[in-house]
C-alpha positions in Angstrom: 14.9 111.3 178.1 16.8 114.4 179.1 20.0 113.6 177.1 19.1 116.1 174.4 18.2 118.8 176.9 21.5 118.2 178.8 23.5 118.6 175.6 21.8 121.9 174.8 22.4 123.1 178.3 26.1 122.2 178.2 26.6 124.0 174.9 24.8 127.1 176.3 27.0 127.1 179.4 30.1 126.6 177.3 29.2 129.7 175.3 28.5 131.7 178.4 31.8 130.8 180.1 33.9 130.8 176.9 35.1 134.4 177.6 36.6 133.3 180.9 39.4 130.9 181.7 36.8 128.2 182.6 37.3 124.5 182.6 34.6 121.8 182.6 35.1 118.7 184.7 34.4 115.7 182.5 33.3 113.6 185.5 30.7 115.8 187.0 30.1 118.8 184.7 31.4 121.4 187.2 32.6 124.7 185.6 35.5 126.3 187.4 38.4 128.6 186.8 41.9 127.4 185.8 45.3 127.7 187.4 46.0 131.2 186.1 43.0 132.6 188.0 42.0 131.1 191.3 42.8 127.5 190.5 39.4 126.3 191.6 39.5 123.4 189.1 42.8 122.2 190.6 41.2 122.4 194.1 38.2 120.5 192.8 40.6 117.7 191.5 42.5 117.7 194.8 39.3 117.0 196.7 37.9 114.6 194.1 40.9 112.6 192.8 38.7 110.6 190.4 37.8 113.8 188.6 41.1 114.2 186.8 40.0 114.9 183.2 38.9 118.5 182.3 38.3 120.5 179.1 39.0 124.2 178.6 35.6 125.6 177.3 37.1 128.2 174.9 40.1 126.3 173.5 38.6 122.8 173.8 42.0 121.7 175.2 41.8 118.5 177.4 43.9 118.2 180.6 44.5 115.3 182.9 45.5 116.4 186.4 46.5 112.8 187.3 48.9 112.7 184.3 49.8 116.4 184.6 49.5 116.8 180.9 
Protein backbone atom coordinates (compact mmCIF):
# COMPACT_ATOMS: atom_id res chain seq x y z
CA UNK A 1 0.00 0.00 0.00
CA UNK A 2 2.78 2.44 0.87
CA UNK A 3 5.27 1.37 -1.81
CA UNK A 4 4.52 4.40 -4.01
CA UNK A 5 4.80 6.76 -1.05
CA UNK A 6 8.08 5.21 -0.01
CA UNK A 7 9.49 5.63 -3.52
CA UNK A 8 8.53 9.31 -3.60
CA UNK A 9 10.01 9.78 -0.14
CA UNK A 10 13.31 8.17 -1.16
CA UNK A 11 13.55 10.34 -4.29
CA UNK A 12 12.93 13.49 -2.24
CA UNK A 13 15.56 12.49 0.29
CA UNK A 14 18.05 11.72 -2.46
CA UNK A 15 17.53 15.18 -3.92
CA UNK A 16 17.87 16.79 -0.51
CA UNK A 17 21.13 15.00 0.28
CA UNK A 18 22.57 15.08 -3.25
CA UNK A 19 24.68 18.16 -2.52
CA UNK A 20 26.52 16.27 0.23
CA UNK A 21 28.77 13.21 0.15
CA UNK A 22 25.84 11.06 1.25
CA UNK A 23 25.38 7.35 0.81
CA UNK A 24 22.17 5.31 1.06
CA UNK A 25 22.31 1.88 2.69
CA UNK A 26 20.48 -0.50 0.36
CA UNK A 27 19.58 -2.79 3.27
CA UNK A 28 17.86 -0.35 5.62
CA UNK A 29 17.64 3.01 3.83
CA UNK A 30 19.94 4.86 6.22
CA UNK A 31 21.51 8.06 4.78
CA UNK A 32 25.04 8.67 6.06
CA UNK A 33 28.23 10.45 5.00
CA UNK A 34 31.08 8.72 3.20
CA UNK A 35 34.72 8.06 4.02
CA UNK A 36 35.91 11.51 2.93
CA UNK A 37 33.76 13.17 5.58
CA UNK A 38 33.14 11.42 8.91
CA UNK A 39 32.90 7.87 7.53
CA UNK A 40 29.55 7.27 9.19
CA UNK A 41 28.49 4.82 6.47
CA UNK A 42 31.62 2.75 7.04
CA UNK A 43 30.89 2.74 10.78
CA UNK A 44 27.31 1.68 9.97
CA UNK A 45 28.63 -1.26 7.93
CA UNK A 46 31.09 -2.22 10.68
CA UNK A 47 28.24 -2.48 13.17
CA UNK A 48 25.84 -4.14 10.67
CA UNK A 49 27.95 -6.50 8.52
CA UNK A 50 24.97 -7.60 6.45
CA UNK A 51 24.49 -3.97 5.29
CA UNK A 52 27.38 -4.03 2.83
CA UNK A 53 25.79 -2.52 -0.31
CA UNK A 54 25.39 1.26 -0.51
CA UNK A 55 24.75 3.81 -3.24
CA UNK A 56 26.11 7.35 -3.53
CA UNK A 57 23.05 9.59 -3.82
CA UNK A 58 24.59 12.15 -6.19
CA UNK A 59 26.71 9.97 -8.48
CA UNK A 60 24.54 6.82 -8.20
CA UNK A 61 27.74 4.81 -7.71
CA UNK A 62 27.23 1.50 -5.91
CA UNK A 63 29.78 0.28 -3.36
CA UNK A 64 30.11 -3.02 -1.53
CA UNK A 65 31.99 -2.79 1.75
CA UNK A 66 32.29 -6.58 1.98
CA UNK A 67 33.97 -6.74 -1.45
CA UNK A 68 35.79 -3.41 -0.98
CA UNK A 69 34.79 -2.33 -4.48
